[in-house]
N, C-alpha and C positions, 0 to 999 in steps of 0.2 A: 474102124471107118475108112472108107477109100478115100483119104483126105491127105493134104499136105500142110495142114495147119489152119490158119485163119486168113482171112482178107479184112481190108476196111469195109465197114458197111457202106460207105459212099461208093465202092467198086461195084457192088451188087444193086444198088437202086439209084434212081434220080430222087433229089430232094426237092419238093415242092413247098414254098412257104405258104402259109395262110395270109391273109390280108387283114387291114383295119376297117373295113368296110362297115357302116353305121348299121346296128341291128335294129330291126323293126319288130318288137314283141308283138306281132298280130297273129294271134293265136287261131284265128279264123282264116286266114290267108291260105290259099293254095297256090301251087305253082301255075295252074292255068288261069290264075286270075292276077297275073303280073307280078308274081313273088317267087324267089326261089329259096330253098332251105339254107340256114346259115348256122352252121354247127359250133357250139363252144364246148368247153372242157367238162361241162355236166352232161353232155350227150354221149361221152366216151367212157365206157366203162372197161374193165379188163376182160376183153375177149368179145365184146359185144356193143352196139349203140343203145343208148336209152333216149326215147323220144317222148318222155313224160312230159317235159318242158321243151316247147320249140320257139324259135326266133326265125324271122325272115327277113329277106332284103330285097328291095325293090330291083326287079330285072332291069330297069333302065340303068340303075347304079352299078348292077353287076357288071352290064356289058363294057363299063368304063374301068373296071378294075384289071389288074393284073392276073398272077397266079392265083392258086387257091381253089380251083375248080376241080371235083374229084372225078376220077375215070375208074371203071370196073377195076378191081383187085388192088386198087391203091390202099396201102396201110397207112393209118391215121394214128399219131402219136402225140400225146399230150406233154407239151414242154414248158408250161408256166403254170404256177399254182400247184394243183395236182399233177404229179410227174410220172411219165412211164405207162399210163394207161393205153392201151393198143385195141384196135378193131380193123377189120378189113370191110371195106366199101364193097359190097355185092349187089347183084341185082334186085335182090328182095327189098330194098329200100324203095318207099314207094314216092318218089320225088324225081322229077326230070332233071333239076338242077340242083347240086349241092356244093355249097362253098364251105370253107373252114377258116376261122379267125386266126389271128397271129399267135394265139397260145398254143398251136398244135402245128405239126409238120404232116405232110404227106409223103410217104416213101413209095415210089413207083418202081416195082421190080423190073430188072432188065431180063432179057429173053431166057438166060440160062439160070433163072432163080424162081422157085416155086413161092408165091407170095404167102400161102400157107406156113411154108417151113420158116421164112422169116418172122412172120408173126408169132409162131409158137417159140421161136429162140426169144423174142422181145418180151415174151411173158415169163421167161425162165428167171430163176435166182441169179444165174450168172450175170444178165443184163440188167436186173432190178438192182443188184448189188453195185455194179458200175453205175448206174443212174444215181445212186446214194454217194458215191465218191467223186462224180462229177458236177453235180449239181452247183450252182452259182446262187449267190443271194440268201439274205436270211428273212427278210420281211416277205418278199416274195419269190419263192424258190423258182429257178429256170435253168433250162439246158441250153447251151449255145448249138447252133446249127453244125460248126465246124467240128465240135466235140462229138456230135453224133456221127458225123461223116466218119470220123476215125475210130468209132467203135469198132471191135472185132467181131466178126461173125465167121463161124465154121465154113471151110469150104468144103462142099459135098456135092458130087455128080448130081445132076438134076433128076435122073431117075431114082437114085438112093434118097434124094429129098423126099420124092413122092411116098415111098415105103415108109420113111420115118413119120410122116405126118399121119398116114393110113393107121400106123401102130400106136402113136400117141392118141388118135382121137378114139380108137378102139378100147384104148384103156382108160383114159379120162372120161368115156362117154358113161362109162359105170358110176364113176364118182359124181359127175354132173347129176345123173339121176337120183344118187343119194343126197346130193348137196340141195338139190331142187325141194326134196321131202323136209330136209333140216330148215330150210330158209322159211317153212311154214311155222316154224315152232314158236317165234316170238308172237304170231298173232293167236296161236293156240293157247300161249302162256296167258295171254292178256283175257282170252276168252273163258279160259278155266277160272281164272281169278275173279272175273264178274259173275260167274256161276256161283262160286263160293259165297261171294257178298250178297248175290240175290237171295240164295238160301239161308243166309244168316239173318237177313232182316224181314224175311217172311216168317221166321221162327222154325224153320225145317232143321237148321242145323243143331238146335238143341231141343229137339223135340223129345228125345227120349231121355236127356238129362232132365227135363221138366217133369216129365212123368216119376221121375224117382225122387226128386227133390221135395222139400217142404218149404220152399222159399214164399212168401207171402208176396202180393202183387204190389206195385207202385202206385201210387196216387197224385194227382195235382197238388194236393195240400201238402204232401211230403216234399215234392220238387218246390214249391214255393218257401217253405221253411228253410230247405237247404240254401237257396238263392239269397233269403232275407240275411241268414247267418253269415254267408260269404260275403255279401255286399257289406255289411256291418264290419268284418274283421278285415277288409281290403285295405284300410288304413287310408283311403284318399278322401274322406270326409264328402263324398257325394251324396246329395239327396237321392233317397230311394226313389226308383221310377218301376211303376208296375210293368210286368214284362208284356210284350206284344202277342197278340194271338196269333195262331196258324192263319197263313194266307194261302199256301200250297201244301200238298201233300199227295202221295200217290194212291192209287187205288188198290190198296192192300187191306186185308182182313188181318187183325192183329191177333195173336194166341191170347188165352185168358191171362190175365195178370199183367199185359202189357199195354201200354196206351201211348196217344200221340201228345207231343209237347213241341212247341216251336224252340228255335236255337236260343231265342231271347230267354224262354223260361229254363232253359239248360245251362245258362251263363251268368256271370255276374259283371262281366266286362267286354264289350265288343269295340275295338278301339283302331282307327287307322293310323298308319305308320308316318314316318317323317317324310316331308317335301323336300328337306334341306340338301344342297348339292354335296355329294359325295367325292372324296379323292380316293386315287389309286394307291397311294401310299400306305404301305402295312404298319400303320400306327394309328392308335386311338381305338374307337369302338368300332368292330365290324358290323355293316349293315346287310340284313338279309334281302334281296331283291326277287322279283319274280324269277329270274332264272335260276335261283337257288332252291326252287321246289322242284324235284324232279322224281316222277314214278312215287308220289306218296311218302317221299324222304326228304330231308335236308341236305343239300349238296354244297359242301364248302369250298368247293375248287375254284371260285371265282368270287372273290369279295372286294367290296369297296369300304371305306371308312369315314367315321365322322370324329371330330376331336372328342377326347374324354370329357372336356369341360362344356361340350354342346348343351345349350339351354333347355333342350327337351329331355335331357336326362336328369335323373333315373326315371322319370315317368315312361320313357318309350324302351326300357331294357326289358329283354324278354326273360321269362322264367321258364325253368323246365316244366313240360306239360302244356305249354301254350299252344293253341292251334291256330296255324297260319293260313289265311284263304286269300288265294289270289283274285283279286276283284277285276282287274284290268288286265287283257292279254289278247292274242289272236283268238278267233272264236272257237278253235279247238282247244286252246289252253286256258281260257278263263276257267277260273273255279277250281283249279287244281288246289290240294290242301295237302298240308304236312304237319307233323308235330315235332315241335323243337324240344330236344331231349336234354338241352344243357351242354352241348358238344363244346362251346367256348365259354371262358369265364364271364365275359361281357359281350353282348349282342343286341342289336336294335333290328328295327325292320323298316323298309320303305313304305311310302304312301301308296304303292300299287298294291299293298298287302293289309289284311285285316287280322287283328289279334283277337282271339276269342278265349277267354278264361271259362272253363267249364265248370258247372257243379251239376249233379244228378246224372251225369254220363261221363263214361271214361273218354279221355281226349281222343285216343287212337280209334275207338269206336264211331266217334262223329266224324273224324277225319276219313275213316272207311267209306262211312255213309255217303259223304259228300263226293269222295272219289268213285263210288258205284255208278251204275248204269243209273240207277234213281235219281242220283245226283246231277248225272249228265242231262237227265230229263227234265230236270228242275232248273237247270242253268238255261236251256234251251227255251224254257217258257217264259223266264224273266229277262234275260240277257237285253241290255241296250247296245245297238249296233251302232257304232261311229265309223269314221273313216279309217279303215285298216284296223280297227280295234274294236273290242267287245267290253262291256263293262256290267257287272252286277253289284248294286250298291248295298250298303250295309243295312239298309231298311228290308230290302228284300231277303237279305240273309236271315235277319232276326226273325222272319215271318215263315222261315222254311219248317214244315212238319218233319218231325223226326221220331221213329219209334222208340220207345224206352222200355226198358225191362229191369226187374229188381237187380240190386247190386250184385249177389252171387251170379246171377245168370249173366250179366254183363261180363264179368270175370272169365266164366266158362266160355262164353261166345267168343271172346276176345282172343283166349287161349286156342280155340278150334279154327279160328281164321288165321291166326299167325302160324299154326302148327301146319295147316293147309298150303299156306303161301310159301313156307318154307319146303316143303316137300315139292312144289311146283317149281319153284326156283332151283332147287337141286337138279331137277330134269332139265330145266332150261340150260344149267351150267354144263351138265354132261352133254347136251347137245351142241353147244357153243364148243367143247373139247373134241367131240367128234368131228365137227366141221374143220377145225383147226387141223386135225389129224389127217381128213382128206385132202385138204389144201398142201399138207407136206408131202402126202404120196403123190398129188399132181406134180409137184416140184421134184420129185425123186424120179418121176418118169421123165420129166423133160429134162434133168440133169443126166441121166443114163443115155437119153437120145442123143443128146449134143457131146458126150463122150464117145459115142459110136458103140454102145453097148446095148442097143435095143433091136436092132434088126441086123441080120447077117449081111455081110457083102457080097454083091454079085460080080464075079471076075468079068462078065460082060459088059459091066458099067464102062463108061468113059473114065479113064484115070483124072483124079483131081488135078494132076499136074497138066493135062492137057487143058483143062478148064482154065487153069490159072494162066497158061501161056496165052490163050485166046482173049482173056479179059485184059492181060496186059497190052497185047497186040491191038485190041481194040480202042484201048485209052491211048496210046501211042499214036493212032492214027485220026483220032478225034480232033476237030479244030480247037484251038485255044478260046475258051471262052473270053468275051470282050468284058472288061470290068467298067463300071460306072455307074452313075446314080440311076436308080429306078424311076421312071417318071411317076409324077405324083397324079392320084386319080382326082378327078373333078369334084369339087366340093358338093 
């Protein structure tokens, strides 16, 4: 590389602070109607802007604020919360006026520096490692403007900067194409899993198995006998209550030997969890909450606790095989379901969850059914929408119609579902590994670029030493900045 080393980033760019102007989350507002776009850190990804969630600021207030307005080729860097994400403000952003908030900086390149060259450097491992070493704070990590000014940037002549950018983009363009395809994998995984579940509960997944087996069909009478026996052996001394009938079921024709039964007919206990206030301390009995149900499984990464002598114990302690149904959550998450497998010695559950003790159906089959597209259709039909939350009560859950097959077929069906999911998850894992490899290859390209190994030198280029002398001369001739308090914006 035709370079004499590095310079401070502040010698290559002018830094523009964001401001603390009030956000107006008016998603329907446009610049022509008296608003301008006000970017926050959610809008800045690594290498591009994300406009999925927009906020606006009133133009009258904008006119009274100081810096923070973007110009073409400004490089936006996040400096608070999520650190080091960068994107270049180009002409393709469909807003007349764009501001940034105080969690970001705009770097405005000086004439001898290509904005794309600087932005590519800010995406490199070298700079991201620097961010990790220089971030301050723990509750809310942040970078200081003075530290960013002092960060080191490779000193490269302007023409060579352009050749480096062109080579980087040529090589990483292929990886971007591959990454775009891999980014579709999570959606495909969910689609394939739902297709497996649809085939399972139509009877297609075990059609050939049924033709070879001699299992007898299931009957309502046999389910009632199972429920009655389980109720009596439960030990809770509850008066037996007849099961609720089906109120909702999908329009499916079941195979011979299958039948429809309500969740209530397939369970001997449906119970709400505890509404007692839990504590953060890692002591007592862990309490599963709605956030602990993730992707059809129990997630123990974030737990709260109740004292071991809490008055609702042992009645609200979970047993292995209990099905947990999330009755209250956001509309897209209400109804998610998982099976507790006994991961902890003692664990309870919060009031936003309902515990189902099954009889006549395997717990994982019931969970899979509720998590399937059929279950989502049922949730949408019975959900009670409240402010910011959705609710499906226990009565509706009891009346959900479930396809039931003989015990041996339940075992075979569950085995086939789990086998198919395992294969799909393995493909997803391989896709994740491939994406990680692509990211490492991109970083390798950037590392070679900024070591001077990616493009050949051109003897006709201006020497980097001459560029350095000019930068030093311009800095010496520039008037000293006056320091003082920045005027406050009008409230």
